[in-house]
Backbone as a chain_set.jsonl record, in Angstrom:
{"seq": "MQAIVDDILTVSKLDSNLLMITPVTVKPVEIAKQAVKMFDAELQSKDLRVVFESHPSLQELKIEWMALDPSRVLQILVCPLMIIFVDNR", "coords": {"N": [[1.157, -1.056, 0.028], [2.551, 0.735, -0.402], [2.321, 2.365, -1.977], [0.268, 3.311, -2.691], [-0.171, 5.065, -1.138], [2.72, 7.135, -2.088], [0.911, 7.404, -4.034], [-0.32, 9.662, -3.814], [1.058, 11.518, -2.586], [1.948, 12.396, -4.759], [-0.355, 13.74, -6.328], [-0.414, 16.103, -4.346], [1.954, 16.89, -4.359], [1.74, 17.59, -7.529], [-0.888, 19.886, -7.159], [0.48, 21.571, -5.762], [2.128, 22.496, -7.28], [4.849, 21.855, -7.0], [5.68, 19.005, -8.088], [7.691, 17.355, -9.935], [8.24, 16.677, -13.899], [9.841, 14.825, -15.822], [10.502, 14.052, -19.005], [11.079, 11.488, -21.705], [11.78, 9.129, -24.42], [10.022, 6.901, -25.105], [8.617, 3.803, -25.58], [5.429, 4.147, -25.746], [3.319, 1.537, -25.414], [5.012, -0.108, -24.727], [4.869, 0.752, -21.95], [2.682, 0.447, -20.642], [2.09, -2.615, -20.999], [4.074, -2.84, -18.528], [2.971, -1.895, -16.746], [-0.04, -3.685, -16.184], [1.635, -6.233, -15.954], [2.539, -5.591, -13.646], [0.471, -6.732, -11.842], [0.74, -9.166, -11.822], [1.162, -11.385, -9.752], [-1.399, -10.455, -8.358], [-3.409, -11.18, -9.995], [-2.81, -13.824, -10.582], [-3.441, -14.93, -7.837], [-6.701, -14.625, -8.001], [-7.227, -16.064, -10.155], [-7.383, -14.341, -12.291], [-7.225, -13.118, -15.812], [-5.67, -10.712, -17.59], [-6.26, -9.314, -20.874], [-3.816, -7.487, -22.901], [-4.633, -4.932, -25.069], [-3.239, -3.333, -27.706], [-4.515, -0.053, -28.759], [-5.361, 0.185, -32.224], [-5.302, 2.201, -33.493], [-2.416, 3.078, -33.324], [-1.026, 1.692, -34.433], [-1.905, 2.425, -36.796], [-1.219, 5.241, -37.173], [2.119, 4.679, -37.056], [2.751, 4.965, -34.902], [5.315, 4.811, -32.382], [7.389, 5.492, -30.349], [7.094, 7.355, -28.669], [7.999, 10.783, -25.898], [7.17, 11.464, -23.138], [6.593, 10.974, -19.52], [7.29, 8.111, -17.97], [7.488, 7.431, -15.419], [5.146, 8.484, -14.362], [3.277, 8.433, -15.998], [3.091, 5.509, -15.281], [2.015, 5.317, -12.414], [-0.962, 6.862, -13.88], [-2.287, 4.819, -14.893], [-1.481, 2.676, -13.312], [-3.204, 3.02, -11.009], [-6.204, 2.447, -11.217], [-5.575, -0.214, -11.395], [-5.007, -0.256, -9.073], [-7.022, -0.048, -7.639], [-8.889, -2.29, -7.795], [-7.817, -4.46, -6.544], [-7.783, -3.774, -4.016], [-8.701, -4.613, -0.804], [-11.718, -5.005, 0.423], [-12.19, -4.627, 3.404]], "CA": [[0.01, 0.025, 0.126], [3.184, 1.768, 0.1], [2.59, 3.021, -3.387], [-0.835, 4.57, -2.78], [0.588, 6.792, -0.3], [3.253, 7.745, -2.435], [0.071, 7.964, -5.187], [-1.409, 10.281, -3.182], [1.806, 12.787, -1.799], [2.315, 12.988, -5.627], [-1.216, 14.32, -5.971], [-0.567, 16.45, -3.182], [2.963, 17.849, -5.125], [0.61, 18.558, -8.092], [-1.77, 20.439, -6.553], [1.589, 22.814, -5.453], [2.67, 22.855, -8.435], [6.225, 21.059, -6.969], [5.953, 18.145, -9.472], [8.882, 17.732, -12.175], [8.253, 16.077, -15.308], [10.675, 14.427, -16.971], [10.477, 13.349, -20.457], [11.878, 10.622, -21.867], [11.684, 9.277, -25.192], [9.938, 5.739, -24.346], [7.633, 2.648, -26.165], [3.999, 3.543, -24.753], [3.08, -0.19, -25.377], [5.683, -1.178, -22.867], [4.745, 1.516, -19.963], [1.519, 0.247, -20.16], [2.911, -3.747, -20.179], [4.856, -2.893, -17.501], [1.717, -1.931, -15.424], [-0.421, -4.875, -16.465], [2.781, -7.015, -15.38], [2.492, -5.286, -11.6], [0.081, -7.428, -10.585], [0.808, -11.089, -12.196], [0.944, -11.779, -8.171], [-2.438, -10.366, -8.014], [-4.099, -11.551, -10.872], [-3.106, -15.42, -10.528], [-3.962, -15.155, -6.618], [-7.641, -14.348, -7.673], [-7.799, -16.386, -10.565], [-8.213, -13.814, -12.836], [-6.838, -12.84, -16.611], [-5.362, -9.571, -17.882], [-5.154, -8.846, -21.838], [-3.433, -6.611, -23.012], [-4.656, -4.887, -26.446], [-3.279, -1.542, -28.151], [-5.433, 0.231, -29.925], [-4.88, -0.101, -33.102], [-4.393, 3.46, -34.385], [-0.835, 3.502, -33.117], [-0.245, 1.008, -35.648], [-1.975, 3.266, -37.745], [-0.325, 6.45, -37.398], [2.952, 4.434, -37.052], [3.235, 5.285, -33.318], [6.183, 4.02, -31.728], [7.874, 6.177, -29.94], [6.716, 8.528, -27.976], [8.071, 11.47, -25.347], [6.508, 11.246, -22.032], [7.68, 11.165, -18.023], [7.181, 6.776, -18.106], [7.138, 6.921, -13.414], [4.151, 9.049, -14.356], [2.033, 7.199, -16.429], [2.791, 3.574, -14.986], [1.342, 5.597, -11.744], [-2.21, 6.803, -13.736], [-2.24, 3.479, -15.43], [-1.816, 1.189, -11.81], [-4.082, 3.461, -10.374], [-7.041, 1.651, -11.574], [-5.906, -1.492, -11.379], [-4.936, -1.369, -7.568], [-8.008, -0.25, -7.137], [-9.73, -3.469, -7.712], [-7.418, -5.74, -5.523], [-7.812, -2.592, -2.82], [-9.448, -5.47, 0.189], [-12.775, -4.199, 1.307], [-12.915, -4.392, 5.414]], "C": [[0.499, 1.418, 0.559], [2.703, 3.251, -1.269], [1.767, 3.982, -3.374], [-0.414, 5.894, -2.531], [2.008, 7.693, -1.154], [2.394, 8.82, -3.793], [-0.046, 10.023, -4.512], [-0.065, 12.17, -2.728], [2.537, 12.732, -3.3], [1.924, 14.076, -6.269], [-0.807, 16.013, -5.346], [1.051, 17.95, -3.524], [1.997, 18.552, -6.309], [0.245, 19.355, -7.774], [-0.602, 21.916, -6.553], [2.151, 23.284, -6.502], [4.705, 22.461, -7.713], [6.344, 20.205, -7.896], [6.812, 18.473, -10.904], [8.455, 16.707, -12.604], [8.689, 16.04, -15.742], [10.5, 13.623, -18.209], [10.817, 12.942, -21.039], [11.431, 10.515, -22.966], [11.726, 7.412, -24.769], [9.472, 4.399, -25.167], [6.551, 2.975, -25.536], [3.318, 2.466, -24.6], [3.916, -0.542, -23.939], [5.129, -1.015, -21.349], [3.632, 0.047, -20.008], [1.434, -1.757, -19.844], [3.232, -3.87, -19.123], [3.67, -3.084, -16.542], [0.631, -2.845, -15.12], [0.615, -5.964, -15.312], [3.207, -6.68, -13.86], [1.748, -5.881, -10.829], [-0.443, -8.552, -11.374], [0.293, -10.997, -10.711], [-0.26, -11.983, -8.064], [-3.142, -11.514, -8.714], [-4.248, -13.505, -10.88], [-3.416, -15.769, -9.185], [-5.547, -15.937, -6.967], [-8.17, -15.648, -8.915], [-8.34, -16.036, -11.964], [-6.861, -13.767, -14.496], [-6.391, -11.511, -17.193], [-4.846, -9.569, -19.522], [-5.103, -7.417, -22.584], [-3.097, -6.445, -24.679], [-3.978, -3.661, -26.847], [-3.949, -1.099, -29.284], [-4.547, 0.536, -31.153], [-4.253, 1.399, -34.585], [-2.892, 3.916, -33.549], [-0.406, 3.142, -33.925], [-0.499, 1.99, -36.561], [-1.377, 4.776, -38.244], [0.89, 6.438, -36.768], [3.464, 4.985, -35.238], [3.96, 4.586, -32.115], [7.116, 4.248, -30.12], [6.994, 7.188, -29.496], [7.553, 9.09, -26.313], [7.339, 11.757, -24.31], [7.16, 11.003, -20.549], [7.281, 8.684, -18.013], [6.671, 6.922, -16.786], [5.875, 7.95, -13.788], [2.698, 8.857, -14.878], [1.956, 5.943, -16.045], [1.719, 4.861, -13.618], [-0.192, 6.628, -12.217], [-2.308, 5.632, -14.258], [-2.175, 2.509, -14.057], [-3.186, 1.471, -11.164], [-6.02, 2.308, -10.281], [-7.19, -0.369, -10.681], [-5.933, -1.435, -9.763], [-6.267, -0.837, -6.657], [-8.911, -1.472, -7.236], [-9.078, -4.758, -7.077], [-7.277, -4.759, -4.436], [-9.186, -4.27, -2.015], [-10.402, -4.24, 1.287], [-13.272, -5.295, 2.809], [-13.824, -3.835, 5.986]], "O": [[0.03, 2.402, 1.132], [2.782, 4.479, -1.313], [1.982, 5.132, -3.759], [-0.304, 7.0, -3.059], [2.248, 8.847, -0.796], [2.648, 9.913, -4.299], [0.184, 11.148, -4.955], [-0.35, 13.365, -2.655], [3.738, 12.999, -3.253], [2.609, 15.001, -6.706], [-0.987, 16.991, -6.07], [1.187, 19.128, -3.195], [1.551, 19.695, -6.209], [1.081, 20.233, -7.986], [-0.787, 22.977, -7.15], [2.626, 24.415, -6.604], [5.646, 23.043, -8.252], [7.183, 20.512, -8.743], [6.798, 19.111, -11.956], [8.237, 15.751, -11.86], [8.692, 16.928, -16.595], [10.359, 12.403, -18.126], [11.38, 13.801, -21.717], [10.626, 11.403, -23.246], [12.683, 6.747, -24.371], [10.528, 3.821, -25.427], [6.344, 2.228, -24.579], [2.635, 2.379, -23.579], [3.675, -0.958, -22.806], [4.971, -1.703, -20.341], [3.829, -1.06, -19.507], [0.914, -2.236, -18.837], [2.871, -4.862, -18.491], [3.424, -4.037, -15.803], [0.263, -2.921, -13.948], [0.315, -6.316, -14.171], [3.966, -7.307, -13.12], [1.857, -5.892, -9.603], [-1.619, -8.857, -11.577], [-0.842, -10.592, -10.463], [-0.69, -13.102, -7.786], [-3.418, -12.583, -8.171], [-5.227, -14.227, -11.071], [-3.72, -16.957, -9.074], [-5.857, -17.078, -6.625], [-9.268, -16.182, -8.759], [-9.143, -16.655, -12.662], [-5.758, -14.293, -14.349], [-7.507, -10.998, -17.283], [-3.659, -9.721, -19.809], [-5.972, -6.568, -22.779], [-2.267, -7.0, -25.398], [-4.269, -2.748, -26.074], [-3.982, -1.567, -30.422], [-3.4, 0.982, -31.157], [-3.561, 1.551, -35.592], [-2.533, 5.068, -33.306], [0.511, 3.737, -34.492], [0.443, 2.497, -37.17], [-1.179, 5.222, -39.374], [1.244, 7.393, -36.076], [4.571, 5.273, -34.785], [3.439, 3.989, -31.172], [7.368, 3.478, -29.194], [6.186, 7.745, -30.238], [7.786, 8.198, -25.497], [6.551, 12.633, -24.664], [8.379, 10.834, -20.539], [6.164, 8.911, -18.478], [5.48, 6.633, -16.663], [5.671, 8.319, -12.631], [1.559, 9.024, -14.442], [0.993, 5.229, -16.326], [0.632, 5.222, -14.071], [-0.722, 7.205, -11.268], [-2.76, 5.157, -13.216], [-2.985, 1.587, -13.962], [-4.048, 0.648, -10.853], [-6.604, 1.726, -9.367], [-7.944, -1.123, -10.066], [-6.61, -2.231, -9.112], [-6.516, -1.068, -5.474], [-9.856, -1.404, -6.45], [-9.622, -5.862, -7.064], [-6.309, -5.097, -3.755], [-10.163, -4.741, -2.596], [-10.19, -3.379, 2.14], [-14.117, -6.146, 3.087], [-13.93, -3.925, 7.209]]}, "num_chains": 1, "name": "protein.A"}
């Protein structure tokens, strides 16, 4: 749950204009696959499977690389997945 606390602190920094965005050239599809892979253990323990499919427009527009901050994109992609696995107590 440390990741949730870190994400909340990141939002707080964003609200205070203290967050630095550091774009680098990366493959966005690989970042998305990495986000899904972070939950392999939870998915297996619940006998669930996630299938990743990139949007056809990425291929149509021949987008393979983008300049973005991979850590921030991971935070955005991981938050909805974290919600799925938070235990309701």
